C-alpha positions as CSV (number, residue, x, y, z in Angstrom):
1,M,-20.4,-21.6,20.7
2,H,-21.9,-24.1,18.7
3,R,-20.5,-24.5,15.3
4,D,-22.0,-26.0,12.1
5,P,-19.5,-28.9,11.3
6,Y,-20.0,-28.4,7.7
7,L,-19.0,-24.8,7.8
8,N,-15.3,-25.5,7.7
9,N,-12.5,-24.2,5.8
10,A,-12.2,-27.1,3.4
11,A,-15.9,-27.0,2.7
12,L,-15.9,-23.3,2.0
13,M,-12.8,-23.5,-0.2
14,A,-14.7,-26.2,-2.4
15,R,-17.6,-23.6,-2.7
16,R,-15.3,-20.9,-3.4
17,R,-13.5,-22.9,-6.3
18,A,-16.9,-23.9,-7.8
19,A,-18.3,-20.3,-7.9
20,L,-15.3,-18.0,-8.4
21,P,-12.7,-17.6,-11.0
22,A,-9.4,-19.2,-10.5
23,G,-7.7,-15.9,-11.2
24,L,-9.0,-14.5,-7.9
25,G,-6.1,-15.5,-5.6
26,Q,-6.0,-16.2,-2.0
27,A,-3.1,-16.3,0.3
28,H,-4.5,-18.6,2.8
29,E,-7.3,-21.2,2.5
30,I,-8.9,-19.7,5.7
31,F,-12.2,-18.2,6.1
32,I,-12.8,-15.7,8.9
33,E,-15.7,-15.6,11.3
34,R,-14.7,-12.5,13.4
35,A,-12.0,-10.2,14.2
36,E,-10.8,-7.6,16.7
37,N,-7.9,-5.2,16.6
38,A,-4.9,-7.5,15.4
39,E,-6.5,-10.9,16.0
40,V,-8.9,-13.1,13.7
41,W,-10.8,-16.4,14.2
42,D,-11.7,-18.6,11.4
43,V,-15.0,-20.5,11.1
44,E,-13.3,-23.4,12.8
45,G,-12.6,-21.4,16.0
46,R,-8.9,-21.2,15.5
47,R,-7.2,-17.7,16.3
48,Y,-4.5,-16.1,14.3
49,I,-2.3,-13.1,14.9
50,D,-2.9,-10.7,11.9
51,F,0.5,-9.5,10.7
52,A,-1.0,-8.8,7.1
53,G,-3.8,-6.0,8.0
54,G,-5.8,-6.8,4.9
55,I,-2.7,-5.8,2.9
56,A,-2.2,-2.4,4.7
57,V,-5.8,-1.6,5.0
58,L,-6.1,-1.9,8.9
59,N,-3.7,0.4,10.4
60,T,-6.1,1.2,13.1
61,G,-7.0,-2.5,13.5
62,H,-10.2,-4.6,13.0
63,R,-13.4,-3.0,14.0
64,H,-11.8,0.0,15.8
65,P,-14.2,1.2,18.2
66,G,-14.2,4.9,17.0
67,V,-14.5,3.9,13.3
68,S,-17.4,1.4,14.0
69,A,-19.0,4.2,16.1
70,A,-18.8,6.8,13.4
71,V,-20.0,4.4,10.6
72,R,-23.0,3.4,12.8
73,A,-23.9,6.9,13.5
74,Q,-23.7,7.8,9.7
75,L,-25.7,4.6,8.8
76,E,-28.7,6.2,10.7
77,R,-28.6,9.6,8.6
78,Y,-27.8,8.5,4.9
79,T,-25.9,6.0,3.1
80,H,-25.5,7.4,-0.6
81,T,-26.6,10.2,-2.6
82,C,-23.7,10.5,-5.1
83,F,-21.8,13.4,-4.1
84,Q,-22.1,14.8,-7.8
85,V,-25.9,14.7,-7.3
86,L,-26.4,15.9,-3.5
87,A,-23.4,16.8,-1.6
88,Y,-22.6,16.3,2.0
89,E,-20.4,17.8,4.7
90,P,-18.1,14.9,5.6
91,Y,-16.6,14.7,2.1
92,V,-15.8,18.4,2.3
93,E,-14.4,18.0,5.8
94,L,-12.2,15.1,4.9
95,C,-10.7,16.9,2.0
96,E,-10.0,19.7,4.2
97,R,-8.2,17.6,6.7
98,L,-6.3,15.8,3.7
99,N,-5.2,19.1,2.3
100,A,-3.9,20.1,5.8
101,L,-2.2,16.9,6.6
102,A,-0.2,16.8,3.1
103,P,3.2,18.3,2.8
104,G,3.9,21.5,0.8
105,A,3.6,25.2,1.5
106,F,1.2,25.7,-1.3
107,A,-2.7,25.6,-1.7
108,K,-4.0,22.1,-2.1
109,K,-7.3,20.5,-3.1
110,S,-8.7,17.0,-2.9
111,F,-11.3,14.6,-4.2
112,L,-12.4,11.2,-3.3
113,M,-12.6,7.9,-5.1
114,T,-13.3,4.2,-4.0
115,T,-10.1,2.0,-4.6
116,G,-6.6,2.8,-4.8
117,A,-6.4,1.9,-8.8
118,E,-9.0,4.7,-9.0
119,A,-6.9,7.2,-7.2
120,V,-3.8,6.3,-9.6
121,E,-5.9,6.5,-12.7
122,N,-7.4,9.9,-11.6
123,A,-4.0,11.3,-10.8
124,I,-2.9,10.2,-14.3
125,K,-6.0,12.2,-15.7
126,V,-5.4,15.4,-13.7
127,A,-1.5,15.3,-14.7
128,R,-2.6,15.1,-18.2
129,A,-5.3,17.6,-18.0
130,Y,-2.9,20.1,-16.5
131,T,0.5,19.6,-18.5
132,K,-1.5,18.9,-21.9
133,R,1.1,16.0,-22.2
134,S,0.5,12.3,-22.4
135,A,3.6,10.1,-21.3
136,V,4.1,8.7,-17.9
137,I,7.2,7.3,-16.4
138,A,6.9,4.5,-13.7
139,F,9.5,2.3,-12.2
140,G,10.3,-1.4,-12.6
141,G,9.0,-3.3,-9.4
142,G,6.2,-0.8,-8.6
143,F,2.6,-1.7,-8.3
144,H,-0.2,0.7,-9.1
145,G,-3.4,-1.2,-9.3
146,R,-5.1,-3.8,-11.6
147,T,-7.0,-1.5,-13.9
148,M,-5.7,-1.2,-17.4
149,M,-3.7,2.0,-16.6
150,G,-2.9,0.6,-13.3
151,L,-1.4,-2.5,-15.0
152,A,0.4,-0.3,-17.6
153,L,2.2,1.7,-14.6
154,T,2.9,-1.5,-12.7
155,G,6.4,-2.9,-13.5
156,K,5.8,-6.6,-12.7
157,V,4.5,-8.9,-15.2
158,Q,3.5,-11.9,-13.3
159,P,1.0,-12.3,-12.0
160,Y,-0.6,-9.1,-12.7
161,K,-0.1,-8.2,-16.4
162,A,0.3,-11.6,-18.0
163,G,-2.4,-12.2,-20.6
164,F,-4.1,-8.9,-20.2
165,G,-2.5,-6.6,-22.9
166,P,-2.2,-4.5,-24.7
167,F,-2.0,-1.8,-22.2
168,P,-2.6,2.1,-22.5
169,A,0.3,3.7,-24.4
170,E,3.1,6.0,-23.6
171,V,3.8,4.5,-20.3
172,F,7.5,3.9,-19.7
173,H,9.6,2.2,-16.8
174,A,12.7,3.4,-15.4
175,R,14.9,1.3,-12.9
176,F,14.3,1.6,-9.2
177,P,17.5,2.0,-7.0
178,N,18.3,-1.1,-5.0
179,A,21.7,-1.1,-3.3
180,L,21.4,-4.7,-2.5
181,L,21.0,-5.7,-6.0
182,G,23.5,-3.4,-7.4
183,V,21.3,-0.8,-8.9
184,S,22.6,2.6,-7.7
185,I,20.9,6.1,-7.8
186,D,23.0,6.9,-10.8
187,D,21.8,3.8,-12.6
188,A,18.1,4.7,-11.9
189,M,18.6,8.3,-13.0
190,A,20.6,7.0,-16.1
191,S,17.5,5.0,-17.0
192,I,15.3,7.9,-17.1
193,E,17.7,9.8,-19.2
194,A,17.6,6.5,-21.6
195,I,13.8,6.8,-21.8
196,F,14.4,10.4,-22.8
197,Q,16.8,9.3,-25.4
198,H,15.3,6.3,-26.8
199,D,11.5,6.5,-26.1
200,V,10.0,10.0,-25.4
201,E,11.4,13.3,-25.2
202,P,11.0,15.2,-21.7
203,A,8.6,17.9,-23.0
204,R,5.9,15.1,-23.7
205,V,6.1,13.5,-20.2
206,A,3.2,14.7,-17.8
207,A,4.1,12.8,-14.7
208,I,6.8,10.4,-13.0
209,I,5.0,8.3,-10.5
210,L,6.7,6.8,-7.7
211,E,6.0,4.8,-4.5
212,P,8.1,6.1,-1.5
213,V,8.4,2.5,-0.4
214,Q,7.5,-0.2,-3.1
215,G,5.0,-2.4,-1.7
216,E,4.6,-5.3,-4.0
217,G,8.0,-4.6,-5.3
218,G,9.4,-5.7,-1.8
219,F,9.5,-2.9,0.7
220,H,12.3,-1.0,-1.1
221,V,12.5,2.5,0.3
222,A,13.3,5.2,-2.2
223,P,16.8,6.8,-1.2
224,L,16.5,10.5,-0.2
225,D,19.3,11.3,-2.7
226,F,17.3,9.8,-5.4
227,V,14.0,11.7,-4.5
228,R,16.0,15.0,-4.5
229,R,17.4,14.3,-8.0
230,L,14.1,12.9,-9.4
231,H,12.4,16.1,-8.0
232,A,15.1,18.3,-9.7
233,L,14.6,16.6,-12.9
234,C,10.8,16.9,-12.8
235,K,11.1,20.7,-12.1
236,R,13.8,21.1,-15.0
237,H,11.3,19.7,-17.5
238,G,8.0,20.5,-16.1
239,I,7.1,17.2,-15.1
240,L,4.7,16.4,-12.2
241,L,5.8,13.9,-9.4
242,I,3.1,11.9,-8.1
243,A,3.9,9.9,-4.8
244,D,1.5,6.7,-4.9
245,E,0.8,6.4,-1.1
246,V,-1.7,3.9,-1.3
247,Q,0.1,1.3,0.6
248,T,2.6,3.8,2.7
249,G,-0.2,6.3,3.6
250,A,-2.2,6.7,6.8
251,G,0.7,6.3,9.2
252,R,2.4,3.0,8.1
253,T,6.0,4.6,7.9
254,G,5.7,6.6,11.1
255,T,4.5,10.0,9.5
256,W,1.0,10.3,8.1
257,L,2.4,10.2,4.4
258,A,5.6,8.6,3.6
259,C,6.6,11.5,1.6
260,E,7.0,13.5,4.6
261,H,10.4,11.8,5.0
262,W,11.5,13.6,1.8
263,D,13.3,16.3,3.6
264,G,11.0,19.2,2.6
265,I,10.2,17.8,-1.2
266,A,6.5,17.9,-1.6
267,P,4.9,16.0,-4.6
268,D,2.7,17.6,-6.8
269,L,0.0,14.8,-6.5
270,I,-0.7,12.1,-3.9
271,T,-2.7,9.1,-3.9
272,M,-4.1,7.4,-0.9
273,A,-6.4,4.4,-0.2
274,K,-6.1,1.3,2.0
275,S,-5.8,2.3,5.6
276,L,-7.3,5.8,4.8
277,A,-10.8,4.6,6.0
278,G,-10.0,1.9,8.4
279,G,-11.4,-1.0,6.2
280,F,-14.0,0.9,4.3
281,P,-13.5,1.4,0.6
282,L,-12.2,5.0,0.0
283,S,-9.3,6.6,-1.8
284,A,-8.2,10.1,-2.3
285,I,-6.2,12.3,-4.6
286,I,-4.3,15.3,-3.1
287,G,-2.6,17.8,-5.0
288,R,-1.5,21.4,-5.8
289,A,-4.7,23.4,-6.2
290,E,-4.0,24.8,-9.7
291,V,-3.2,21.3,-10.9
292,M,-6.3,19.7,-9.5
293,D,-8.4,22.6,-11.1
294,A,-7.2,21.4,-14.6
295,P,-9.9,19.0,-15.3
296,A,-13.2,20.6,-16.5
297,P,-16.4,20.1,-14.4
298,G,-17.8,16.7,-14.8
299,G,-14.2,15.3,-15.9
300,L,-13.9,13.9,-12.3
301,G,-16.0,11.7,-10.1
302,G,-17.9,8.4,-9.7
303,T,-21.1,7.1,-8.7
304,Y,-19.9,5.6,-5.2
305,A,-16.8,7.8,-5.0
306,G,-16.5,9.3,-1.4
307,N,-19.3,7.3,0.1
308,P,-20.6,8.9,3.3
309,L,-20.1,5.8,5.3
310,A,-16.3,5.6,4.2
311,C,-15.9,9.4,4.8
312,A,-17.3,9.0,8.5
313,A,-14.9,6.2,8.8
314,A,-11.8,8.2,7.5
315,L,-12.6,11.0,9.8
316,A,-12.8,8.8,12.7
317,V,-9.3,7.2,11.5
318,I,-7.7,10.7,11.6
319,E,-9.1,11.3,15.0
320,A,-7.8,8.0,16.2
321,F,-4.3,8.8,15.0
322,D,-4.5,12.2,17.0
323,R,-5.9,10.6,20.2
324,E,-4.0,7.5,20.3
325,Q,-0.8,9.1,19.1
326,L,-0.5,6.4,16.4
327,L,2.3,7.9,14.4
328,E,4.5,7.5,17.5
329,R,3.2,4.1,18.1
330,S,4.2,3.2,14.3
331,R,7.8,4.3,14.9
332,A,8.2,2.5,18.0
333,L,6.3,-0.5,16.8
334,G,8.9,-0.4,13.9
335,E,11.7,-0.6,16.3
336,R,10.3,-3.4,18.0
337,L,9.6,-5.3,14.7
338,G,12.9,-4.6,13.3
339,A,14.7,-5.9,16.5
340,G,12.7,-9.0,16.6
341,L,13.5,-9.8,12.9
342,R,17.2,-9.0,13.2
343,A,17.3,-11.4,16.1
344,I,15.7,-14.1,13.9
345,A,18.1,-13.1,11.1
346,A,21.1,-13.4,13.3
347,K,20.4,-17.2,13.6
348,H,19.3,-17.8,10.0
349,A,21.7,-16.7,7.0
350,V,18.9,-17.1,4.6
351,I,17.5,-13.8,5.9
352,G,19.7,-11.5,3.9
353,D,18.0,-8.3,4.7
354,V,15.6,-6.7,7.4
355,R,14.6,-3.3,6.2
356,G,11.8,-0.7,6.3
357,I,10.7,2.6,7.6
358,G,8.2,3.0,10.6
359,A,6.0,0.0,10.8
360,M,6.6,-1.0,7.3
361,V,8.9,-3.6,7.8
362,A,10.1,-6.8,5.8
363,I,12.7,-9.5,5.5
364,E,14.2,-10.7,2.2
365,L,15.4,-14.5,1.9
366,F,18.1,-15.6,-0.4
367,R,19.7,-19.0,-0.7
368,D,23.0,-19.2,0.7
369,G,22.7,-15.6,1.7
370,D,23.5,-14.5,-2.0
371,P,21.2,-11.7,-3.3
372,H,21.3,-12.9,-6.5
373,Q,19.5,-16.3,-5.4
374,P,16.2,-15.2,-4.2
375,D,14.4,-18.0,-2.2
376,G,10.8,-17.6,-3.2
377,A,10.2,-21.3,-2.3
378,L,11.2,-20.8,1.1
379,A,9.4,-17.6,1.7
380,K,6.2,-19.3,0.7
381,A,6.8,-22.2,2.9
382,I,7.5,-20.0,5.7
383,V,4.2,-18.0,5.2
384,T,2.2,-21.2,4.9
385,A,3.8,-22.8,8.3
386,A,3.2,-19.5,10.1
387,A,-0.3,-19.5,9.2
388,Q,-0.7,-23.0,10.5
389,A,1.0,-21.8,13.7
390,G,-1.5,-19.1,14.1
391,L,0.4,-16.0,12.3
392,I,-0.9,-14.5,9.3
393,L,1.6,-13.1,6.9
394,L,2.0,-12.0,3.3
395,S,5.1,-12.4,0.9
396,C,5.8,-10.0,-2.0
397,G,8.6,-9.0,-4.1
398,P,9.6,-9.7,-8.0
399,S,10.6,-13.2,-6.8
400,G,8.3,-13.7,-4.1
401,N,11.1,-14.0,-1.5
402,V,10.2,-11.1,0.6
403,I,8.0,-11.5,3.8
404,R,6.3,-8.3,4.8
405,V,4.8,-7.2,8.1
406,L,1.7,-5.0,8.0
407,V,0.4,-5.3,11.5
408,P,-2.2,-3.1,13.0
409,L,-0.6,0.0,14.6
410,T,-2.7,-0.6,17.6
411,A,-1.6,-4.2,18.3
412,S,0.0,-4.5,21.8
413,D,3.5,-5.1,22.2
414,A,2.7,-8.6,23.9
415,L,0.9,-9.6,20.7
416,I,3.6,-8.3,18.5
417,D,6.1,-10.3,20.7
418,E,3.9,-13.5,20.4
419,G,3.8,-13.0,16.7
420,L,7.6,-12.7,16.4
421,A,8.0,-15.9,18.5
422,I,5.8,-17.8,16.3
423,L,8.0,-16.6,13.4
424,A,11.2,-17.5,15.0
425,R,9.8,-21.0,15.9
426,V,8.8,-21.5,12.3
427,F,12.3,-20.6,10.9
428,D,13.8,-22.8,13.4
429,A,11.8,-25.8,12.3
430,A,12.0,-25.1,8.6
431,L,15.9,-24.9,8.8
432,A,16.6,-27.5,11.2
């Protein structure tokens, strides 16, 4: 293939810097020309293994054949009417499927938006409308989007919240349990009681929002006993429990939703986005029918919300999970990734933890193996060196010292092993 010598990563980065604001970050100075499943090729023809998946958007891989076919077919029928003006059946079918897939032995309803932040915003709107309360409790280290309410809920200042305040009022942050850093479940529950004592009475709290696995916060899994106690607290005070499944949903943790790991505890509201539509912009809010019916007609919706192309893509994603047994694949992939990462950790004491659930797996780096000395600089160097060697990774965590894996579930074992081998070589070279 003939390539324009002037269409290279460096030249495109120069154009990008001239045309786009500095606040729009970019993990890698790479421009993509094409992608297939879990591989991408840049404008200079270099091949990369994609362990980032568009930040958890591509559980079914780049350009999944079923998703592509469904979108092409829908493109020939209609692309937009605004569902609130002229409705279409794929929106309804998708909500029916999501209601059936969500846990909980109670009637459910769903509606669709476009982004994860919109899903979170609307979950808060629904919770406030139902409870007639205003306050919300979130957790330190949590990430819930870049809109103003999403930022208010997010428990990380740099780089998300710095310089953008003030934020919506009556949002409070409790501690998230983290045994590695000495934050026990008792500590986390006590921090909620402290909010009740010092900031807002429980009778004014509409909802507590929780990521079953903190995404940007470092892939920390909410302990089951913590979820049980949190659920009991919510029931005691009439507070709704919201599971933010924007990053965990659509099979990443080995179940369709991560809250299915909660031993029968069902949240009142669930948010989804990212991998729901296989790369097309779509989000969903799923919840108890009586809760979802609280907002008045016209109180919910959006011009592009539930776009027909995205609905067709999401239905194809659900079909792909059934046909290709991707939930089972997610669990097997998690075991393979975990074993490979533990083998690397056995050689390098800087890897202080290997953790995750299903195929949502990460490693955390510490200086001298000390959990109180996070090594964000090393994590950044590893991610950069891995990209130079052909493996795309992302870091996360409050100190940027966690390297996460969000590879498409459709990746072959051979490709996973190739990616792990690259990562092993990068660690060996960096720590030689």
